[in-house]
ROSE-4610 file (N, C-alpha, C; in Angstrom, 1 decimal, always signed):
// ROSE-4610
residu = [M/M/M/I/I/I/D/D/D/W/W/W/E/E/E/T/T/T/R/R/R/P/P/P/F/F/F/E/E/E/E/E/E/R/R/R/N/N/N/L/L/L/F/F/F/N/N/N/P/P/P/A/A/A/F/F/F/C/C/C/A/A/A/V/V/V/V/V/V/L/L/L/A/A/A/S/S/S/A/A/A/V/V/V/R/R/R/A/A/A/Y/Y/Y/Q/Q/Q/T/T/T/E/E/E/A/A/A/R/R/R/T/T/T/P/P/P/M/M/M/P/P/P/Y/Y/Y/S/S/S/L/L/L/S/S/S/L/L/L/L/L/L/V/V/V/L/L/L/P/P/P/L/L/L/C/C/C/L/L/L/H/H/H/Q/Q/Q/D/D/D/T/T/T/R/R/R/N/N/N/E/E/E/I/I/I/C/C/C/I/I/I/N/N/N/H/H/H/K/K/K/V/V/V/S/S/S/I/I/I/L/L/L/R/R/R/V/V/V/I/I/I/A/A/A/R/R/R/R/R/R/P/P/P/D/D/D/L/L/L/L/L/L/I/I/I/D/D/D/F/F/F/A/A/A/R/R/R/R/R/R/A/A/A/Q/Q/Q/S/S/S/L/L/L/V/V/V/Q/Q/Q/Y/Y/Y/A/A/A/M/M/M/E/E/E/A/A/A/F/F/F/A/A/A/L/L/L/L/L/L/A/A/A/S/S/S/R/R/R/N/N/N/C/C/C/I/I/I/V/V/V/V/V/V/D/D/D/Q/Q/Q/G/G/G/G/G/G/G/G/G/I/I/I/S/S/S/L/L/L/L/L/L/P/P/P/R/R/R/K/K/K/V/V/V/S/S/S/Q/Q/Q/A/A/A/P/P/P/L/L/L/S/S/S/T/T/T/D/D/D/D/D/D/A/A/A/E/E/E/K/K/K/C/C/C/R/R/R/T/T/T/A/A/A/A/A/A/A/A/A/I/I/I/L/L/L/G/G/G/H/H/H/Q/Q/Q/F/F/F/A/A/A/R/R/R/V/V/V/N/N/N/D/D/D/R/R/R/V/V/V/T/T/T/I/I/I/Y/Y/Y/T/T/T/S/S/S/L/L/L/A/A/A/I/I/I/R/R/R/P/P/P]
num = [1/1/1/2/2/2/3/3/3/4/4/4/5/5/5/6/6/6/7/7/7/8/8/8/9/9/9/10/10/10/11/11/11/12/12/12/13/13/13/14/14/14/15/15/15/16/16/16/17/17/17/18/18/18/19/19/19/20/20/20/21/21/21/22/22/22/23/23/23/24/24/24/25/25/25/26/26/26/27/27/27/28/28/28/29/29/29/30/30/30/31/31/31/32/32/32/33/33/33/34/34/34/35/35/35/36/36/36/37/37/37/38/38/38/39/39/39/40/40/40/41/41/41/42/42/42/43/43/43/44/44/44/45/45/45/46/46/46/47/47/47/48/48/48/49/49/49/50/50/50/51/51/51/52/52/52/53/53/53/54/54/54/55/55/55/56/56/56/57/57/57/58/58/58/59/59/59/60/60/60/61/61/61/62/62/62/63/63/63/64/64/64/65/65/65/66/66/66/67/67/67/68/68/68/69/69/69/70/70/70/71/71/71/72/72/72/73/73/73/74/74/74/75/75/75/76/76/76/77/77/77/78/78/78/79/79/79/80/80/80/81/81/81/82/82/82/83/83/83/84/84/84/85/85/85/86/86/86/87/87/87/88/88/88/89/89/89/90/90/90/91/91/91/92/92/92/93/93/93/94/94/94/95/95/95/96/96/96/97/97/97/98/98/98/99/99/99/100/100/100/101/101/101/102/102/102/103/103/103/104/104/104/105/105/105/106/106/106/107/107/107/108/108/108/109/109/109/110/110/110/111/111/111/112/112/112/113/113/113/114/114/114/115/115/115/116/116/116/117/117/117/118/118/118/119/119/119/120/120/120/121/121/121/122/122/122/123/123/123/124/124/124/125/125/125/126/126/126/127/127/127/128/128/128/129/129/129/130/130/130/131/131/131/132/132/132/133/133/133/134/134/134/135/135/135/136/136/136/137/137/137/138/138/138/139/139/139/140/140/140/141/141/141/142/142/142/143/143/143/144/144/144/145/145/145/146/146/146/147/147/147/148/148/148/149/149/149/150/150/150/151/151/151/152/152/152/153/153/153/154/154/154/155/155/155/156/156/156/157/157/157/158/158/158/159/159/159/160/160/160/161/161/161/162/162/162]
x = [+0.6/-0.3/+0.9/+0.6/+1.2/+1.0/+2.0/+1.8/+1.0/-0.4/-1.3/-0.5/+0.7/+1.3/+2.0/+2.4/+3.2/+2.2/+0.9/+0.0/-0.4/-0.6/-0.9/-2.4/-2.0/-3.4/-4.8/-5.0/-6.3/-6.6/-5.8/-5.7/-6.4/-5.8/-5.9/-7.4/-7.8/-9.4/-10.3/-10.1/-10.8/-11.1/-10.0/-10.3/-10.1/-10.7/-10.4/-11.1/-10.7/-11.7/-12.6/-13.2/-14.2/-15.0/-14.7/-16.0/-16.4/-15.4/-15.4/-16.0/-16.0/-17.0/-18.5/-18.3/-20.0/-20.3/-19.6/-20.4/-20.3/-19.4/-19.9/-21.4/-20.7/-22.1/-23.2/-23.3/-24.9/-25.0/-24.4/-24.5/-24.9/-24.3/-24.7/-25.9/-26.4/-27.4/-28.5/-28.7/-29.6/-29.6/-28.7/-28.4/-29.2/-29.0/-29.7/-31.0/-31.4/-33.1/-33.5/-33.1/-34.0/-33.4/-32.3/-32.3/-32.5/-32.4/-32.8/-31.5/-30.7/-29.3/-28.2/-27.1/-25.7/-25.2/-24.8/-23.5/-22.6/-22.3/-21.5/-20.5/-19.1/-18.0/-17.3/-17.8/-17.1/-17.8/-19.4/-20.0/-19.9/-19.4/-18.8/-17.6/-16.9/-15.9/-16.2/-17.2/-17.7/-18.2/-18.7/-19.3/-18.3/-17.2/-16.5/-16.2/-15.4/-15.4/-16.7/-17.7/-18.9/-19.4/-19.1/-20.0/-18.7/-17.7/-16.8/-16.3/-16.7/-16.4/-17.7/-17.5/-18.1/-19.3/-19.1/-20.1/-20.7/-20.2/-20.8/-21.9/-21.1/-22.4/-23.4/-23.1/-24.3/-25.2/-25.0/-25.9/-26.3/-25.6/-26.6/-27.9/-27.6/-28.2/-29.5/-29.1/-30.3/-31.6/-30.6/-31.4/-31.5/-32.3/-31.8/-33.3/-34.0/-35.6/-34.8/-33.9/-33.0/-31.9/-32.2/-31.1/-29.4/-28.6/-27.2/-26.9/-27.2/-27.1/-27.8/-28.9/-29.6/-28.4/-27.5/-27.6/-26.3/-25.6/-23.9/-24.2/-25.2/-25.7/-25.9/-26.6/-26.5/-25.4/-24.4/-23.6/-22.3/-21.6/-20.3/-19.5/-19.0/-18.1/-17.7/-19.2/-18.4/-17.5/-17.4/-16.6/-15.3/-14.7/-13.4/-12.7/-11.4/-10.8/-11.3/-12.7/-13.3/-12.1/-11.6/-11.5/-10.4/-9.4/-7.7/-8.4/-9.7/-10.5/-10.6/-11.5/-11.9/-10.6/-9.4/-8.8/-7.8/-7.7/-7.1/-7.6/-8.8/-9.6/-10.1/-9.3/-9.7/-8.9/-7.6/-7.3/-8.0/-8.5/-9.2/-10.9/-11.2/-12.2/-11.9/-10.5/-10.0/-9.7/-9.2/-9.3/-10.6/-11.3/-12.9/-13.1/-14.0/-14.1/-13.4/-12.1/-11.1/-11.5/-11.8/-12.3/-13.6/-14.7/-15.9/-16.2/-15.3/-14.7/-14.3/-13.3/-12.5/-13.6/-14.9/-16.0/-16.9/-16.8/-18.3/-19.3/-19.2/-19.9/-20.4/-19.8/-20.1/-19.6/-20.6/-20.1/-19.8/-19.1/-18.6/-19.2/-19.6/-19.9/-18.8/-19.4/-18.4/-18.4/-19.5/-19.4/-18.7/-18.7/-17.9/-18.8/-20.3/-21.2/-21.1/-21.2/-21.0/-22.2/-22.4/-24.0/-23.7/-24.4/-24.0/-24.9/-24.6/-25.0/-25.9/-27.2/-28.1/-27.4/-28.1/-27.7/-26.1/-25.5/-23.5/-23.5/-23.3/-23.2/-24.3/-23.8/-24.9/-25.4/-26.3/-27.1/-27.2/-26.8/-26.9/-26.0/-26.6/-26.3/-24.8/-24.1/-22.9/-22.2/-21.0/-20.8/-21.0/-20.8/-20.9/-21.9/-22.6/-23.4/-23.1/-21.6/-20.6/-21.0/-20.5/-20.4/-21.5/-22.5/-24.1/-24.3/-23.8/-24.5/-23.8/-22.4/-21.5/-22.5/-22.9/-23.5/-25.1/-25.8/-27.2/-26.9/-25.6/-25.7/-25.3/-24.7/-24.2/-25.2/-26.4/-27.9/-28.0/-28.3/-29.2/-28.4/-27.0/-26.3/-26.7/-26.7/-27.3/-28.5/-29.8/-30.6/-30.4/-30.2/-29.8/-29.2/-28.3/-27.0/-28.3/-28.9/-30.1/-30.7/-31.5/-32.5/-31.9/-31.1/-30.1/-30.0/-29.5/-29.0/-28.1/-27.4/-26.4/-25.2/-23.7/-22.5/-21.8/-22.2/-21.6/-22.0/-23.6/-24.3/-23.6/-23.7/-23.2/-21.7/-20.8/-19.3/-19.4/-20.2/-19.9/-20.5/-21.4/-21.8/-20.9/-20.3/-19.3/-17.5/-18.1/-16.9/-15.2/-15.5/-14.6/-15.0/-13.8/-13.7/-13.7/-14.5/-14.9/-12.8]
y = [-1.1/-0.2/+1.2/+2.3/+3.9/+4.4/+4.9/+5.7/+7.0/+7.3/+8.3/+9.6/+10.3/+11.7/+11.4/+10.2/+10.5/+10.4/+10.2/+10.2/+11.5/+11.5/+13.2/+13.1/+14.7/+15.3/+14.8/+14.7/+14.5/+13.1/+12.1/+11.1/+11.1/+11.7/+11.6/+12.1/+13.4/+13.8/+12.9/+12.2/+11.6/+10.5/+9.7/+8.1/+8.0/+8.9/+9.1/+8.6/+7.6/+6.3/+6.1/+7.8/+8.0/+8.0/+8.5/+9.2/+7.9/+7.0/+5.7/+5.1/+5.0/+4.0/+4.5/+6.1/+6.2/+5.7/+6.0/+5.4/+3.7/+3.0/+1.3/+1.2/+2.2/+1.8/+2.2/+2.9/+3.2/+1.9/+1.2/+0.0/-1.0/-1.4/-2.3/-1.9/-1.3/-1.0/-1.2/-0.4/-0.8/-2.2/-2.7/-4.3/-5.2/-4.7/-5.3/-5.5/-4.1/-3.6/-4.4/-4.7/-5.1/-6.9/-7.3/-8.7/-9.5/-8.7/-8.9/-9.9/-10.0/-10.7/-9.9/-10.1/-9.4/-9.2/-8.1/-8.3/-9.0/-9.6/-10.5/-9.9/-10.1/-9.4/-8.6/-10.0/-9.8/-8.8/-8.7/-7.1/-6.2/-5.9/-4.7/-4.1/-5.0/-4.0/-3.7/-4.2/-3.2/-1.8/-1.4/-0.5/+0.6/+0.8/+2.2/+2.6/+1.4/+1.4/+2.1/+1.5/+2.3/+3.4/+3.9/+5.4/+5.9/+6.0/+7.0/+6.9/+6.9/+6.8/+7.5/+9.1/+9.7/+9.3/+8.5/+8.6/+7.2/+6.2/+5.7/+5.8/+6.7/+6.6/+8.0/+8.5/+9.4/+8.5/+7.2/+6.8/+5.7/+5.4/+5.0/+5.6/+6.9/+7.9/+8.3/+8.6/+8.3/+7.6/+6.3/+5.4/+4.2/+5.0/+4.3/+3.0/+3.0/+2.3/+1.2/+1.6/+0.2/-0.4/-1.8/-2.8/-2.6/-2.2/-1.6/-3.0/-4.3/-4.7/-4.2/-3.7/-3.3/-2.1/-1.1/+0.2/-0.4/-1.6/-1.7/-2.0/-3.3/-3.3/-2.6/-1.0/+0.1/+0.7/+0.8/+2.0/+0.7/-0.1/-0.8/-0.2/+1.1/+1.7/+2.2/+2.1/+2.3/+1.1/+0.1/-1.1/-0.6/-0.2/+0.4/+0.8/-0.4/-0.5/-0.6/-1.0/-1.4/-2.4/-3.2/-4.5/-3.5/-3.0/-2.2/-1.0/-0.4/+0.4/-0.5/-1.6/-2.0/-2.8/-3.0/-3.8/-2.9/-1.7/-0.4/+0.3/+0.1/+0.7/-0.4/-1.6/-2.6/-2.2/-1.7/-0.8/+0.0/+0.6/+2.2/+1.2/+0.5/-0.3/-1.3/-1.3/-2.3/-1.6/-0.5/+0.8/+1.4/+1.5/+2.2/+0.9/-0.3/-1.5/-1.9/-1.3/-1.5/-0.6/+1.1/+2.0/+1.5/+1.2/+0.7/+0.0/-1.0/-2.1/-1.7/-0.7/-0.2/+0.8/+1.1/+2.1/+1.0/-0.5/-1.1/-0.6/-0.3/-0.2/-1.4/-2.7/-3.7/-5.2/-5.9/-7.1/-8.2/-8.9/-9.9/-11.1/-11.8/-13.6/-14.4/-15.1/-16.7/-16.9/-16.6/-16.2/-15.2/-13.8/-13.5/-12.4/-12.7/-11.2/-10.0/-9.1/-7.5/-7.2/-7.0/-6.3/-5.1/-4.1/-2.6/-2.8/-2.3/-2.3/-1.2/-1.2/+0.0/+1.1/+2.6/+3.7/+3.9/+3.2/+3.8/+4.1/+4.6/+5.6/+6.7/+7.8/+8.9/+9.0/+9.1/+9.4/+11.1/+11.8/+12.7/+13.6/+14.4/+15.0/+15.5/+14.5/+15.3/+16.5/+17.1/+18.6/+18.9/+18.3/+18.4/+17.6/+18.0/+17.6/+16.5/+16.3/+14.8/+14.0/+14.2/+13.3/+12.5/+13.8/+12.8/+12.2/+12.3/+11.5/+10.0/+10.9/+8.9/+7.9/+8.9/+7.7/+7.4/+8.0/+7.9/+6.6/+7.0/+5.8/+4.1/+4.3/+3.3/+2.9/+3.8/+3.0/+2.5/+2.9/+2.3/+0.5/+0.9/-0.4/-1.3/-1.0/-2.1/-2.5/-1.8/-2.2/-3.4/-2.9/-3.9/-5.0/-4.5/-6.1/-7.0/-6.5/-7.9/-8.3/-7.3/-8.0/-9.2/-8.8/-9.4/-11.0/-10.8/-11.8/-12.9/-12.6/-13.8/-12.6/-13.5/-12.4/-13.2/-14.2/-14.7/-13.6/-13.7/-13.0/-11.7/-10.7/-9.4/-9.5/-10.1/-10.1/-10.2/-11.1/-12.0/-10.0/-9.6/-8.7/-7.7/-7.8/-6.4/-6.8/-8.0/-8.6/-8.3/-8.8/-9.6/-10.8/-11.3/-12.2/-12.1/-12.9/-12.6/-13.2]
z = [-0.3/+0.0/+0.0/-1.0/-0.8/+0.4/+1.1/+2.1/+1.4/+2.6/+2.0/+2.2/+2.7/+2.3/+0.9/+0.4/-0.6/-1.7/-1.6/-3.1/-3.0/-4.6/-5.1/-4.8/-4.5/-3.9/-4.4/-5.8/-6.2/-5.9/-5.7/-5.4/-3.7/-3.2/-1.7/-1.6/-2.4/-2.6/-3.1/-4.3/-5.2/-4.4/-3.9/-3.5/-1.8/-1.1/+0.2/+1.0/+1.6/+2.0/+3.3/+3.7/+3.7/+2.9/+1.9/+0.8/+0.1/+0.1/-1.1/+0.3/+1.7/+2.5/+2.2/+1.9/+1.9/+0.7/-0.2/-1.7/-1.7/-1.1/-0.4/+0.2/+1.7/+2.4/+1.9/+0.9/-0.2/-1.1/-1.4/-2.4/-1.6/-0.6/+0.5/+1.3/+1.4/+2.2/+1.1/-0.3/-0.8/-1.4/-1.7/-1.5/-0.7/+0.7/+1.9/+1.7/+1.7/+1.7/+0.5/-1.0/-1.9/-1.5/-1.3/-1.4/+0.1/+1.2/+2.3/+2.8/+2.2/+2.5/+2.3/+3.0/+2.5/+1.4/+0.8/-0.3/-0.1/-1.6/-1.6/-2.1/-1.5/-1.4/-2.8/-3.7/-5.5/-6.1/-5.4/-6.3/-5.7/-4.6/-4.0/-4.7/-5.1/-5.6/-7.2/-7.1/-9.0/-8.4/-7.5/-7.0/-7.1/-6.7/-7.4/-8.7/-9.0/-10.7/-11.8/-11.2/-12.1/-11.3/-10.3/-10.0/-9.9/-9.9/-9.8/-11.4/-11.9/-13.4/-14.1/-14.4/-14.8/-15.8/-16.7/-17.8/-17.5/-16.6/-16.2/-15.3/-14.3/-12.9/-14.0/-14.9/-15.7/-16.2/-16.8/-17.0/-16.4/-15.1/-14.3/-13.5/-13.4/-12.6/-13.5/-15.2/-15.8/-16.0/-15.9/-16.4/-15.2/-14.3/-12.8/-12.9/-13.8/-14.1/-14.8/-15.4/-16.2/-15.6/-15.7/-15.6/-15.8/-15.1/-15.2/-16.3/-16.5/-17.9/-18.9/-19.1/-20.4/-20.9/-19.6/-20.1/-20.1/-19.9/-20.8/-21.7/-22.5/-23.6/-24.4/-24.1/-25.0/-25.0/-24.3/-24.3/-24.2/-24.7/-24.8/-24.5/-24.9/-24.9/-23.1/-22.3/-21.0/-20.6/-21.2/-20.3/-21.3/-21.8/-22.4/-20.9/-20.6/-19.6/-18.4/-18.1/-17.1/-16.0/-17.2/-15.8/-15.3/-16.1/-15.1/-14.3/-14.7/-13.8/-12.6/-12.4/-11.5/-10.6/-11.4/-10.9/-9.6/-10.6/-9.8/-8.6/-8.8/-7.3/-6.4/-6.5/-5.3/-4.1/-4.4/-3.1/-2.6/-3.0/-2.2/-1.8/-2.4/-1.9/-0.2/-0.5/+1.0/+2.1/+1.6/+2.4/+3.2/+2.2/+2.9/+3.8/+3.1/+4.2/+5.4/+5.4/+6.8/+7.2/+6.8/+8.2/+8.4/+7.5/+8.3/+9.0/+8.8/+10.1/+11.3/+11.1/+12.0/+13.0/+12.4/+13.0/+13.3/+13.4/+13.5/+12.4/+11.5/+10.4/+9.8/+9.1/+8.9/+9.6/+8.9/+9.7/+8.4/+8.5/+7.1/+7.6/+6.6/+7.2/+6.7/+7.2/+6.3/+5.2/+4.7/+3.1/+2.2/+2.9/+2.4/+2.1/+2.3/+2.3/+3.1/+3.1/+3.6/+4.2/+5.7/+5.8/+6.2/+6.0/+6.7/+8.4/+9.2/+10.3/+10.5/+11.4/+11.0/+11.5/+11.5/+11.8/+11.9/+11.4/+11.6/+10.5/+9.0/+8.4/+7.4/+8.1/+7.9/+6.4/+6.1/+4.6/+4.8/+5.8/+5.2/+4.0/+3.7/+1.8/+2.0/+0.9/+1.1/+0.5/+0.1/+0.2/-0.9/-2.4/-3.8/-4.4/-5.3/-6.1/-6.8/-7.5/-7.9/-6.5/-5.4/-4.4/-3.8/-4.2/-4.4/-5.1/-6.5/-7.6/-7.3/-6.8/-6.5/-5.7/-4.5/-4.0/-4.2/-4.7/-6.0/-6.5/-7.6/-8.5/-7.5/-6.3/-5.9/-5.6/-4.6/-4.4/-5.1/-6.2/-7.6/-8.1/-7.9/-8.0/-7.5/-5.9/-5.2/-5.3/-5.4/-6.1/-7.2/-8.0/-9.4/-9.2/-9.0/-8.3/-7.8/-6.7/-5.8/-6.9/-7.5/-8.4/-9.3/-10.3/-10.7/-9.7/-9.1/-8.0/-8.7/-9.7/-10.0/-10.5/-9.1/-9.8/-11.0/-11.4/-12.9/-13.9/-14.1/-15.1/-14.9/-13.8/-13.6/-14.2/-13.9/-14.4/-15.3/-16.2/-17.6/-18.3/-17.8/-18.8/-19.0/-17.5/-17.7/-18.3/-18.8/-19.6/-19.0/-17.4/-16.8/-16.0/-15.4/-14.6/-12.8/-12.4/-10.4/-10.0]
């Protein structure tokens, strides 16, 4: 892991563990609400690369009633470099999960499912519209991932392997 202080300013702002934790918590909360089960760890790793990428985030928010699988089918250009983007954001997801775990906000079950504990992560509006849009997109994704309920289908549609 790269020391926090040696990271570029932009990286420290965009991939701040607290911000990433709020985005991930939003997806986990929505998944739990829809599926009534914990969010699989493997799906949680897709949240940041989908929600932090501006074009993808915009498509998710605009087409919130349309499955992410359909959105991707209509806009395959969103998958350009997606696998690389997803892989590069795993580190930031781990830092965010570490923060959530250290604050007793999440529980991970034996099967790798992640549950958000009630009333542990604030749902207060974030400081910018763009940050709020990231959290909104994450909630939409959480609901949609729960509706699809098949990790292999989701990963295959995104042209990556778990």
